[in-house]
LUMTORMAR-182559 format. One record per residue (C-alpha): residue in three letters; x, y, z. Coordinates in pm, whole numbers, plus 50000, padded with zeros to 5 digits. Example, Ala and Ser with C-alpha at 12.3 -4.5 7.8 and 13.67 -1.06 7.14 Angstrom:
REM LUMTORMAR-182559
ALA512304955050780
SER513674989450714
END
This chain:
REM LUMTORMAR-182559
MET316773274608405
THR315593239808500
PRO312083239108655
SER311393212808917
SER308313198509083
SER309963197909422
HIS308623199809771
LEU309663194810130
ILE309103158810239
SER310293158810598
GLN312553174510857
GLY314603159311136
PRO317773161911346
ASP320043161711040
GLY318033186310832
ALA315433185410556
LEU314613161810270
TYR313303175909943
ARG312033157309643
HIS313563173109333
GLY313383165008966
ASP311883172308629
PRO308123166308626
ALA308633143508327
THR311043121408520
ALA309513089808659
CYS311803089108963
PRO312853123609082
HIS315863125509308
TRP316183133709674
ARG318003164509798
PHE319183163410159
VAL319953197610306
LEU321923191310624
THR321353221010852
GLY319583203811142
PRO320493206811510
ALA322393173711505
ILE324823185411236
THR328273189411389
PRO331713184211233
ALA331743149011378
ARG328273141211239
LEU329223154910895
ALA332343133010900
ALA330173102510976
ILE327793111210690
ALA330743116210453
SER332023081810549
ASN328623066510475
VAL328573083410135
ARG331943068110049
PHE330603034110153
VAL327553037909931
ASP329723049009639
LEU331923018609686
LEU328942995109714
GLN327563004109369
SER324682979909396
PRO321742984209157
HIS319502978509460
VAL320913007809661
CYS320193044709604
ARG323243061209451
VAL324613095009553
ILE324353118109252
GLU325983149009400
ASN328153152509710
GLY328003187909844
LEU328973181310204
SER331763207310185
ARG329353234310072
THR327373259010279
PRO324833245610353
PRO325973209210323
ILE323823189910074
LEU323523155309924
VAL321613146409611
ALA320693109709580
GLU318403087009386
SER314993085609547
LEU313233054009649
PRO310243042809442
PRO307003050409628
LEU305883014009658
ARG306992996409977
LEU307322959510052
VAL304832962210339
ALA302092970610085
VAL302532939009874
SER304182914110110
GLN300962893910152
ASP300242892509778
LEU303492877409650
SER303962842909508
LEU306542820309667
ALA308852824609369
GLU308542862509396
ALA309162860809770
PHE312352841009719
ALA313522865109449
ILE312982895209677
ALA314532877009974
THR317582868009766
GLN318042903709642
LEU317662917909991
THR320062893410149
SER322572898309867
VAL322592935909930
VAL323122930610302
VAL325972906110229
GLN327672931009997
ALA327252959110247
HIS328622938210532
HIS331692929610327
LEU332412966810309
GLY331592973610673
LEU328322991510593
TYR325212985710800
HIS321632996410741
PRO320013019710996
HIS316762999811008
ILE315762971310777
THR311962969610781
ALA309282962210526
GLU308372999310542
ASN311903009110436
ILE312272984610147
ALA311072999509819
LEU309882979109521
GLN309572985609151
ARG308802964208845
ALA311542958208588
SER310922934908292
GLY308022919208479
ASN310102911208789
TRP310222927709128
GLU313392947209215
ILE314142961109557
ARG315732994709644
LEU317323004409977
ASP318603037210119
TYR321883032610308
LEU322713069210378
ASP321433067610739
LEU320253103610751
ALA317853115111022
ILE315523137110818
ASP312273129010995
ASP311153126411356
THR313383096411422
SER316633101111605
ILE320053093511466
ARG320963057111490
SER323483049311758
VAL325353016611750
ASP325832998912082
ALA329562995312123
GLU329122961812293
ASN327302946012000
ASP328252939111641
PRO326012961311422
ARG325742932111182
ASP323712913811444
ALA320982940211428
ASP320952937911048
ARG320682900111059
GLU317932900311318
GLU315852925211119
LEU316572907210793
CYS315552873510929
GLY312342888111069
ILE311372901510726
LEU312242868610555
ARG310142848410798
CYS307082870010733
LEU307712871710359
ILE308092834210307
ARG305272824610545
HIS302792847810371
ALA303842833710033
LEU303532797810158
ASP299992804710274
ARG299082816409922
GLU300702787509731
ASP298872755909629
PRO301022727209764
SER299542703209505
ASN301132723309224
GLU304052702009102
THR306072732308985
SER306062746909333
ALA306612714809527
ASP310362719209542
LEU309952755509640
HIS307622744609920
ALA310192720210048
HIS312962745810046
ALA310732772310199
ASP309962748510486
ALA313682741410525
VAL314582778210529
LEU311872786310783
GLU312862757011002
TRP316462768711003
LEU315532805111067
ASP313362794711359
SER315772770111511
GLU319112788111507
PRO320232824411501
VAL321862832511169
SER325432842511246
THR326472851010889
THR324422865310607
GLU326502845210359
SER325092812510489
LEU321572826810464
LEU322232838310108
THR323402803610011
LEU320162788610137
LEU318032813809949
GLN319982810209627
ARG319352773009629
ALA315642778809650
ASP315762807209399
SER317812785909157
PHE314692766409067
ARG313442797408887
TYR316562803308678
GLU318932782308478
THR321912802008601
VAL322332817608940
GLU324842845408998
THR326452837609333
SER329322861809327
VAL329392889509578
ASN330472919609378
VAL331832950509543
GLY331842978509291
ASN332372971508926
ASN334852943808982
SER334722916409237
SER337372905309475
LEU337422869609597
GLN334272857009426
CYS332082829009548
SER331902808409231
GLU333582776109139
SER336462792308956
VAL336852829208900
THR339632848308732
GLY339412885608678
LYS341092919108701
SER341212941809000
ALA340452978708996
THR344102986208933
GLY344412961508651
ASN346262935408856
PRO345242899808782
GLU343152884909059
THR343902851109203
GLN342012820809079
ILE340302806409381
THR338332774709418
ARG335042779309599
VAL331902761709704
PRO330092747309399
LYS326782762309296
PRO323742745309441
THR322292717209238
ARG318662709309164
GLY316052685109283
ASN317052653209454
ASP320702660309388
ALA320612690509618
ALA323012689309907
THR321682685810256
VAL321802720010421
GLU322092724710793
PRO323792749311025
ASN327302740111133
PRO327842745911504
GLU331512737211465
THR332142770211287
ASP329632791111475
GLY327562794611160
SER330442806410941
SER329862780810668
ILE327272755710545
ARG328012718910589
GLU327332698710275
SER327582661410237
SER329312664409902
PHE332322686609971
THR334892699010223
PRO336302734410244
ALA338832741909971
THR342152759710010
ALA342082797709983
ILE345252816009885
VAL345452853709912
GLN347932871309687
ARG348852906309583
GLY346092922509377
ASP343212903209537
ARG340272920609697
LEU339012911910042
GLY335842931610099
ARG336772967710032
PHE340502961810072
LEU342972957709784
ILE345742934009891
GLY349382944409855
GLU352592927209955
LYS352922903010243
ILE354612920210539
GLY354412893310805
GLN353662857110886
GLY352522842211216
GLY351102811011367
MET347512820511288
GLY348052835310944
ALA349702862010734
VAL349692899910738
PHE349492920010416
ALA349842956610336
ALA346622967810169
THR344662998010055
ASP341263007210194
LEU339313016209880
LEU336963036910092
ASP339533064810123
ASN342723049809967
SER344383048910309
PRO347013022410388
VAL345932994110617
ALA347292961010738
ILE345222930010664
LYS345642900110891
VAL344392868910711
LEU343642836410891
LYS345732808010759
THR344282781010532
PRO341562761110714
CYS342652727910857
ASP341382703211113
ASP341192729411388
SER339712756011163
SER336652761511380
GLN338812769211683
SER341112791511476
ILE338142810811338
ARG336672815811683
ARG340012827511820
PHE340402850611521
ARG336972865711574
LYS337652869311943
GLU340732890211867
ALA338492913711670
ARG335982916611954
LEU338752923712203
LEU340372949711978
ALA337022966611934
ASP336812970112312
ILE340152988412331
GLN340303025012233
ASN343863035912288
GLU346473055012085
PHE349113029412190
VAL347163000012040
THR346852992511670
ARG343383004111573
LEU340882978611443
ILE339202991011123
HIS337102961611010
VAL336652924211060
ASP334982901510808
GLN335252870710592
ASP335112870610214
CYS333952837210077
GLY335612817610354
VAL338712839310392
HIS338642854610739
TYR340522887010792
LEU341072917111015
ALA341802951610876
MET343952971711112
GLU345813004311125
TYR348963002410911
ILE352073009311115
ASP354953024110917
GLY358003012511109
ILE359562981611263
ASP358862958911556
LEU360622963511886
LYS362572930711852
LYS364212942611531
TRP364952976111689
ILE366642959011988
THR368652936711758
ARG369712966311546
ARG370762986111854
SER372802957712000
CYS374532945311680
GLY375882915211871
GLU377362937812140
PRO375952946512482
VAL372752965612425
ASP373113003412399
ILE369723014812527
SER369533039912808
GLU367543032113118
ARG365293061913049
ASP364513050212693
ALA363813014912812
LEU361443027013082
ASN359673050312840
ILE359143022012591
VAL357762997812849
GLY355753025913005
ASP353993031612673
ILE353342994212632
ALA351902994612983
ARG349653023912886
ALA348343003212598
LEU347722973812829
ALA346142995613098
CYS343223002112865
ALA342872964812796
HIS343152955713163
SER340482981513254
GLN338172962813013
GLY339042929713179
ILE341232918412888
VAL344572900312923
HIS346872900012618
ARG348792868212716
ASP351482872212447
ILE353452903512531
LYS356842902612361
PRO358972926812155
GLU357772911211828
ASN354212922111913
VAL355252957911984
LEU355452979611674
LEU357403012111652
GLN355613036711427
ARG357643064111263
ARG356533098311385
ALA357393113911049
SER357763101010694
ASN361333113910662
ILE362683090710933
SER365053066210770
ASP364963028510813
ASP368243028511008
ASP367253056111250
ASP367743042611604
ASP366513072411804
ILE363483059911999
GLN362143095612018
ASN361343092611647
TYR358963063611704
ARG355573058111865
VAL354783025612048
LYS351883004711917
LEU350882971812080
SER349482945811842
ASP348412909411812
PHE345622902812059
GLY345102868911896
ILE345302848712217
ALA344022875412454
ARG341102867412679
HIS338722883712924
VAL339562877713288
GLU335942868013357
GLN335572850513024
SER332372832312937
GLU332532797112806
SER331432809312464
MET334592830012434
GLU337022803812563
VAL338972788812272
THR341902770912434
GLY341892736712585
ASP342822727212937
GLY346512723713005
VAL347572740412680
MET350372765812700
ILE349282798212531
GLY351952824112463
THR355612826212366
PRO357822805012596
LEU360562831012647
TYR358022855812786
MET355562832212957
SER354512837113315
PRO354782807813556
GLU350992803113554
GLN351002801313173
CYS353772775413185
ARG351542754313407
GLY348772757013143
SER346562773613398
HIS343462792513295
ASP343762814313605
VAL345442842613416
ASP344842878913501
PRO346592912013428
THR349602901113633
THR350362876113353
ASP350982905413118
VAL352942923213390
TYR355372893713401
ALA355892895113024
LEU356382932713047
GLY359042926613310
ILE360902902913076
THR360612928212794
LEU362072955213019
PHE364842931113126
GLU365662925312758
LEU365722962312677
LEU368082969212965
THR370442939612910
GLY370002927912551
ARG368872893312662
VAL365932876512833
PRO366392863513190
PHE365742827013103
GLN367152810512790
SER366892774612669
ASP366132756012348
ASP364182730512548
ARG360592742612605
ILE360172720612914
LYS363402733013067
LEU362452768912986
ALA359072764513153
THR360792749813457
MET363072780313479
HIS360072803413470
LEU358422783013742
TYR361292778713986
ASP364512797313896
ARG365272831314038
PRO365882856213756
PRO369402870213734
SER369982905913841
VAL369712932513573
GLN372812949213716
GLN374782916913653
PHE374562924213280
ASN374282962113295
PRO375772977513611
ARG374613012713508
ILE370983004413587
SER369613022313894
ASP368313004414201
ALA364853019114142
CYS364713003613796
VAL365982970213930
SER363172970914185
ILE360602974913908
VAL362012945113716
ASN362202923014023
ARG358612930414128
ALA357312924013776
LEU359132890413761
ALA357862877414094
LYS356832840614074
GLU353652846414271
PRO351142868414078
GLU350012886014396
LYS353542899814448
ARG353652916314106
PHE352072949214007
VAL348312944714012
ASP347942955213649
ALA349572975513375
SER348153007813512
GLN350003003213842
PHE353102992213648
SER353063023813432
ARG352503046113735
GLU355563031213903
ILE357643036813589
ASP356413072513571
ARG357263077313938
VAL360863066213872
LEU361113087713561
ARG359233118313681
GLY358583115214052
THR355183111314215
ALA352303122213997
SER350943155714100
ASP347303165614106
ILE345313197314144
GLU345733196014522
MET349473201414468
HIS348993230214226
PRO350063257514211
LYS353333243614339
MET354783262014636
PRO358283275714583
GLU361013262714808
HIS360633278115152
ARG361243273915523
ASP358133262415707
ASP358863285315999
LYS358673315615767
LEU355453305415595
TRP352203323615682
GLN348983306615580
LYS345323308915666
THR342163292015542
GLU338563303015591
HIS335433283415504
TRP331923293715401
GLU328803272515359
LEU326743288515083
ASP323263280414955
SER324253281514586
ASP325763252114401
PRO329413252214280
GLU328333255813915
GLU326313287014009
ILE329073302714217
TRP331943295613978
PRO331303323613719
TYR331513349413998
VAL334273335214217
SER336423329413907
ASN335913365613797
THR339113376813964
GLU339033409913775
ARG335963420913971
LEU336673401014287
ASN340043417614347
ARG338573452414316
ALA335633443214537
ILE337923432114823
GLY339933464314804
LEU343053454614610
PRO344593482114396
ALA344803481314018
VAL347803463613863
THR350213475113595
TYR351103445313375
ARG353763438113119
THR354563406112929
GLU357723389712802
TYR358193359312583
ASP360623332712697
GLU361613304312461
GLN361683279212745
ARG358683291212945
GLY356463308712694
ILE354573340212792
ARG355723355013122
LYS353563381313293
PHE354863406913540
GLY352743429513758
SER353183457314009
PHE351093479514236
ARG351373501014547
ILE349873486614864
SER350063501715212
GLY352373528015065
VAL354843501714942
GLN355543494914573
VAL355733457614503
ALA356463438914178
TRP356123402514093
GLU355983376013824
GLU352463362313792
HIS352363325713698
PRO349423312813493
PHE346213306113679
GLU345453269413733
TRP341883257713768
ILE339273230913727
GLU335883245813656
ALA333533247313955
ASN336133229314167
ARG339393247614230
MET341383278314127
GLY344883288914227
ILE347433316114148
LEU351113320514242
ARG352953353714246
GLU356723354614299
PHE358173388314401
GLN361503400814275
SER361913425114566
GLY359973441614843
PRO358403427815161
PHE357253394215014
VAL359013364314859
TRP355893348514718
PHE352113348514754
MET349583321214674
SER345783321414671
ILE343723289614639
VAL339913287014623
THR338143253214642
MET334473244514612
GLU332873212414734
PRO329193204014686
ILE327163198815003
ALA324783169515015
GLY321273182614963
GLY322473214114788
GLY324883242314845
THR328643246714847
LYS331443245615098
LEU333773272714972
SER337303274415112
HIS339833301915050
GLU343443296815150
ILE346183323115137
ARG349873314415174
VAL352573340815200
GLU356303339715265
PRO357273374115401
ARG360773385915318
ASN361313406915630
LEU359613423115928
LEU357733447315705
GLY356423417715508
ARG355163400615823
VAL353373432215935
MET351843438115591
THR350763401715573
THR348913405115901
VAL347213437415799
GLU346503431615431
ALA345893394015423
ASP344683384715769
TRP342673415215867
LYS341553431415542
ALA341443404015280
PHE339483377915474
ARG337043403715613
ASN336353416415262
LEU336203381215116
ASN333533372515370
ARG331453402515261
VAL331843395314888
TYR331233357714904
LEU328053362415104
ARG326903389514861
ILE327553366514562
ASP325473339214723
LYS322663363514804
SER322663376514447
ILE322403341514304
GLN319623331414538
SER317603362814472
ARG317803356314098
LYS316743320314144
GLN313763331414349
GLY312763356914085
GLN313393387114307
SER315663404614055
ARG314373392113723
LYS311973420513668
GLN313093442113381
GLY315833465913486
GLN316153453913847
ARG319383437313955
ILE321613429614252
ASP325263432514161
PRO327143402214296
PHE330213422214401
GLU329383457814501
SER326573478814642
PRO324733501514397
HIS326553533114296
ARG324913566614366
ILE325403595314121
GLY325203631914208
THR322273655014135
ALA323913671913836
ASP324913638713684
ALA321403625113741
GLU319853654813560
ARG322253650513267
LEU321463613313256
GLN317713619713252
LYS317943645112969
ARG319793620312752
LEU317383592412842
ASP314583615312720
ARG316413618812389
LEU316743580912381
ILE312973576912415
GLU312363604012156
ALA314483583911913
GLY312043554811944
VAL313593533312217
ASP311093515112440
PRO310623537012752
ASP310873506712985
LEU314153496512825
ALA315413532512837
ASN314593535113208
ALA316253501413279
LEU319363513313096
GLY319253545313301
VAL319173525913628
TYR322023504213505
LEU324163534213412
SER323513551213744
GLU324003521613977
ALA326363496813806
PRO329963494413932
PRO332553513813729
GLN334213481513611
THR331143467713435
LEU330563501413267
ALA334003499113105
GLN332873470912875
ILE329173467312802
ARG328383438512572
PRO324883443212428
ILE323683407212433
ALA324983401712786
LEU323283434212887
ALA320013422412730
ARG320143390912942
GLU321023411013250
LEU318123435413204
ASN315743408813072
PHE314963426012740
PRO315123412412382
SER318613412912229
ASP317643431911913
ASP315923459212114
THR318883462112350
ILE321403464512065
ASP319293491611905
ALA319063510212238
CYS322853508412285
LEU323443523111938
VAL321053551712000
ALA322543556712348
ALA325973560012190
SER324623586611952
VAL323053607812231
GLY326023606812467
LEU324993579312709
LEU327493553712579
SER330663552712370
LEU331123527512088
ARG334263506112070
TRP335543475311889
ASP337303445712052
VAL339473423611829
LEU339053388211963
CYS341883363011962
PRO340643329811814
THR342833309912055
CYS342033324712395
ARG338823342212277
ALA339773373212479
PRO340213408412337
ALA343693412512192
ALA343153449112101
THR340513476312132
HIS339813504111881
GLN337443533211866
ASN337003531411488
LEU336793502111247
SER339233518811010
ALA341963515511275
ILE341833477411272
ASP344773461811088
GLU344693430610875
HIS346563411611149
THR346643415711526
ASP349073402311783
CYS347713386112098
GLU350203391712379
ALA348483366212600
CYS348963338212344
HIS351993351812157
VAL350263346011825
ALA349393368011530
PHE345993362111375
GLN343923375511089
SER341733402611236
ASN339883414210924
ARG337273387210961
GLY333773396411063
ASN333583372111354
ALA336883384411501
ILE335613419811571
GLU333093425511851
MET331013456811901
VAL331133468212265
PHE330183499612454
ARG331203518412764
ALA329523545412969
HIS330073580012827
PRO332583599513042
GLU330033627613092
ILE327613602513249
ARG329833580313464
HIS333453575013537
VAL334463539713431
ASP337213518313575
ASP339093501813289
GLN342173494213493
ASN343473458813527
TYR343003442013862
CYS343863407213739
ILE344593392013399
GLY344593355613301
GLY341823344613534
PRO339183319213435
GLU336613346313360
HIS338643355913052
ALA338273320612913
PRO334813306613002
HIS335213279312739
VAL338213264612926
VAL337233236513161
ALA340693232313313
GLN344093248613288
ILE347243233413437
ARG350873244813446
LEU353263215613395
GLU356973217413462
ALA359373198313240
ASN359123160713300
GLU356133165313531
MET353293140413541
PHE349843152713639
GLU346603134113710
LEU343523154913638
GLU340093144613766
LEU337213159813569
HIS333473156913531
LEU332983163213160
SER329543161713007
GLN328803148012661
GLY330463167412380
ASP333703174412196
TYR336743189412369
LEU340233200612277
LEU343423193912470
ARG345883221012376
GLY348693243512491
PRO350033276412350
ARG353433260912282
VAL352363225212204
PRO352633219811826
GLN349233203111779
THR345873199411949
GLN344203167112057
SER340483161312017
ILE338643142612292
ARG335093129912264
VAL332883124112569
ASP329833102112519
GLU326943090512732
GLY327543054812617
ARG330473032012665
GLY333963046512690
GLN337083048212899
ARG337293064613237
GLU341023070913209
TYR343193086312939
SER346963090812945
THR349003111012698
LYS352323128412651
LEU352323164712547
LEU354633160512249
SER352363132812117
LEU349213154012112
GLY347473153411777
GLN350013130211616
SER347593101211592
SER344313098811403
HIS342873081811711
ILE340313103011898
PRO340033090312255
LYS336463084712371
LEU335673089612737
ARG332523081412926
SER330583110913063
GLY330633115113437
MET333973113213613
GLN337173109913410
ARG340853108313498
ILE343293123013247
GLN347013117613297
LEU349223144013136
ILE352953138413099
ASN355173167413002
ASP357853149212808
ASP359363181912688
THR362383199312836
SER360443231212912
LEU357343242713097
HIS353903240712931
VAL350453254213013
ILE347763229412907
ARG344063235612863
ILE340983214312814
GLU338513234912613
ARG334933231412498
THR334513234712124
ILE331123252012132
PRO331083286611972
ARG330163318412157
ASP326613330812109
ASP326813363912293
VAL328863384912049
VAL327653412811818
THR330243411411541
ALA331253439111306
ALA329713419411021
SER326333417011193
ALA326543453711298
SER326863463110932
THR323363448910874
ILE321753472011134
GLN320263503210981
ARG320613522611305
PHE324313516011301
ARG324673528110942
ASP322553559011001
LEU324093569511330
PHE327723560611263
PRO328473566910893
ASP332143572410980
GLN332453536911119
VAL333853520810805
PHE336733497610731
ALA339933510010579
ASP339853509010198
GLU342793485210190
ASN341393462510464
PRO337863449310396
ILE336523422110626
THR335083388210542
ALA331733378610693
GLU331373340810698
GLN327573342410676
MET325583372510562
THR321983373310437
LEU321303396710146
LEU317933406810003
ALA317753421909654
THR314753437209477
THR314063451409135
ILE311053468408979
GLN309903447708684
ASP309173461608334
ILE311033493608413
GLU311613501008044
ASP307853501807980
LEU307453526108270
TYR310043549708128
ALA308403547807787
ASN304923554807923
LEU305553578908210
GLY308843596408149
ASP311933600308366
ALA310553623508634
GLU307433603008708
VAL309353570308709
TYR311943584808946
LYS309143595909180
ARG307513561309179
VAL310833543109227
HIS311673566109516
GLU308313558909681
ILE308703521409640
HIS312233522009784
TRP311063543410076
ARG308373517910164
MET310893489710131
GLU313373507610356
GLN310783510710633
ILE309983473710609
VAL313663463410604
GLN314403483810914
LEU311333469811089
HIS312803434911041
HIS316283443811173
GLY317903448910833
THR319653477410657
ILE319653491810307
ALA323113487210165
LYS322523505809838
THR320013514709568
VAL321013514409204
GLY318293526908971
GLU315283504409014
SER317243478709220
MET317943477509592
LEU320223456309814
ALA319543450810185
ALA321533431510445
PHE320373411010744
ASP322063391611018
ARG319503363211000
CYS317733345510716
ASP314333345010886
HIS314413382810930
ALA315153387110560
ILE312283364310455
ALA309853381910685
ALA310863415010525
ALA310583400310175
ILE307093386910241
GLU305923420610374
ILE307433438710075
GLN305683414209843
GLN302363420210019
SER302753458110026
GLU303383459609651
ARG300873433009545
ASN298013456409443
ARG300183484309306
PRO300823490908936
GLN304453480208943
SER305443444509029
VAL308573437809233
GLY310883407809203
ILE312693397209521
GLY315613373909587
VAL317203363409917
HIS320613346609934
ALA323103339310215
GLY326763330710224
ARG330273344110268
THR330443381010188
LEU333133407510168
VAL332203438910363
ALA334053469410232
VAL333733506910181
ALA332293521109861
ASN331353557709822
ASP332103564010189
ARG329663537810318
LEU329653500610388
ASP328873478410092
TYR328893441310010
PHE330943423409746
GLY331703388009634
SER329863358709478
THR326973360409728
ALA326283396809647
ARG326643391109272
ALA324263361409280
VAL321523378309482
MET321513409209259
ALA320693386808962
MET317803368609133
PRO315033395509120
SER315183398108741
ILE314133361508708
ALA311693362209001
GLY308863379908819
GLU306313388209089
ASP307553359809305
LEU310053356109587
LEU313153335109520
LEU315103319209805
SER318493303109760
GLU319143269409916
SER321313284410190
VAL318263304910292
TYR315403280110270
ALA317573253510439
ASP318253275610740
PRO316843257911051
ARG314903288611164
VAL313423293010817
MET312403256510795
HIS310733259211134
GLU308943292511086
PHE307973290410718
THR307153253410674
THR303763258910511
MET305153284110268
LEU307993260810169
ASP305523232310121
HIS303863252909845
ALA307133263509684
THR308403251209351
TYR312073245809297
GLU314413252809011
THR318113252608943
VAL319643283008777
SER323073296008691
LEU323783328508874
PRO326923350208861
GLY329483333809087
SER327033306109176
PRO326423281208895
HIS323733254608943
GLN322123273109233
PRO318953256309368
LEU316163281309428
ALA312773279409597
ARG310123300109419
ILE307493313809657
HIS304553323709445
ALA302913356909518
GLN299583341109608
HIS301303320209879
END
């Protein structure tokens, strides 16, 4: 056991910060327990990335991570703590020499961090720690960026370089630091005269110009600091071994043992009067320091060098602005491409500005068809971009390989698909106001979709298009500061230049890229460009004045529609071309797939004769908003029954080309009808539609469409349209009777009732406990005999300890609720409906099931559609795996969160209606925002209003899912993707909250159903695992156990263990019988307390006891009360509480708990003494941290080795606290 003097320091959005360590240790470490409300998978991924950055930085001035437990439950980080002294406390007491030393250290850390792409959350004097080492001040910084206090998580403005914030904060600290030190120094002191001069120079520069690079600032500070030392270390080390080092001549080894290149660099600053004159250089935008004694030296990058955090590999390309190297990102060992600016020359300032502009433009573009920018930086004068590495070839090589000197063998469809994807890449750029200006096949990369695709594979389906090289791109409305080309200079590649580029005009816009796309499409279709000449002037003249040859002249197989696209793109006048790449891609998609459909065209009507079609639409203006109405209108299961439709008999079939097919039948107006029911299509709170196609009978097909539009000032215009194609005279008669007369009359009644129900709830008229207005049906009335039986059983319910008000509310519910709702009663939903606490309602339902008011059942939930895939009366009947017919998937069902406890009215109390009236409606999938049915080759444009959060784009038969992130900040409004490409890129598209347009292209040969889903978990389910922690459940239903061969796994279970201390002394002094009596009494008192706090006794073994809880805070409350109840008694009790994954199984005919969590907690009481021990997973629980803060503040912490849980941190709650 390792004792610790640890305590809670602070709490925040990410979790809690504890100070841990041996009391004898001068600097204890920090333990971050990340269980706060802001912790999501995306947030954990960002923290993990920061940890890798800090590990790679390895600066003595930065807190190191000692232990990375982010994959644990709960996630934790252990890091070096900051010394208690802060710069703000001593900043006005430092000498000038000390100020320069601190300033140099601080700036050096920032330089090193920037070279890696790491930025500090907030550089302030309050966040900079100081400690003395060998008589000198040393700084310490925390770069983990964890929100563990009242501050919010840092968000980086996408429009600004995060380095700018670092520099601004850094410069502010340096100004204050140096000014305070100057005020304290005696200017007559000869030893400090030079320091005074340099301090004045530094301050003058800081005040006169913004510092654009921290390297230039570091150079200034090192010159001043060099007066204090004979030798100044000017290298910028990253890790244990440097890359390109800023010294006069450096030769070393890289991390892999490869020799690093010897590189000449800026000489070290000299002393006194020989010092070079230092001033900012506007020519390079602050990227270097002009000195009178030298000019920039040549920098050569070779294999084995390090640029920032990137280890350089082989050269893979060479261009006008520089070279491209394969490299390894040492942050995660992933492959990247490094684009290095060529050796500086006379126009270096312009080249650097253009290079940096490419980075800014790439950062603006978030698109899976564009090479992703990873990092941009310069390492000792070598400017570089780190980009996504594309494993494949460029489009030019692919064209050449396909043609082999012969007429090109590329189908029209392949050519249009390729250019369509390039246009999709450009559409994102054009929407940001960015023009590429150098579109050509060499700048289009083809990324292999799989690693097993060979180098000579020519099938374009095996590649993914990636547009690259934005080096000469520009914003349409570009500010002067971004303009880097001179007047009258041709920018681009002559073969692909637009007429306006050939004129050297600056009036370029997206149509310039459209022209180059047109030439690229021409080349793909014919194997040649439209204009060819070795003379640049002649070539420009052809672009300006010559009519391009016809595509069909070189390839007569090309369709007229495709020719029209090429001709429009190659128009001489920009206004006659496509407006931008988005319009270009839409036209290509129209030729390939027809006009894009939208929700207004779905469900698609089958082919029909207009004169045979019957259709009718009715409208209602309702007081409730669409979001309020949607849960009820979309509940087609209840709606169909409420309007008088009969129950449906369903069956399903699986079709390889179409997926799950559902068939239904019922008898209506004395006629048996059968149909195929196509998947519902909907957009939440906007539109819902269903198509049924009949195999025989009086109808050919039937369609129902509901739309909701918000009314200005509040309310909804709800429209319901029904379309029917009768097959014969009987069909026309039945349509008139069933649809026109009955359906719309009943819809009117139900829609108005739904609106009234919503409004009454909003006005508080039905929120009293037990009172309700059902949105669909009038209250049911039971007979006298049934009412007497109900009352007798309600009396038994009250006798069993259920709150009389809750019992009466349940009685009203059982007597009045519609038969459908009584077929599946979910306890938490019922608690919300009746306005009673969830725990009390669950307890009441269990007792009601034992006295014959309810029947207990178990739903097995499919993890994909989240709907019940099977229902069982006993837990032992649940198999290890269950098949979901709706999704055609088999899933593991012996997991605690996959089994839901539900109830239904007992048959002696009420008849229930568990028939199916509709399956597949939106009510079965409340987490699905939209569902669309796409035919093969169909293109669909989906308009949504997604709020901030994470979403999934998925389909039952699509191989992978695609994550989408919606943010309040900057992002795209449009996103386009192909179904077979979903999830194949690491790129996560980011959309702006509000209105979004998502274009879905079904590039498969078969039909697909696509969903957009929220990723938030359900919070209204009582699982089998949580039910096992309820004592009522165990007492009333001892036969509800899992099969011996099929235990379940509970992902999170809280266990409380106790033991009576010094039991051997008791036996020796009192004897077996007396000890047994005392142990029995203690366990009886404990059992009462455990049950009071919603727990259950799992087992007692001798003097030990094990209890289970669904929540950590309930377990701690029980433990505290047990501790208090036994405090003044002769026997002391040790208590331990632990939480984690647990196996729930059957032992001795009752539920029991097994696994490392159970083993660990059973060992905790023996080392607790009279105290209470909490494991880290318990004391880090957000509820526990909130409710027991004072208690945790007084806790001491220790690390012990427990069975199955080595090095387990524990909080010891002393008995007196």
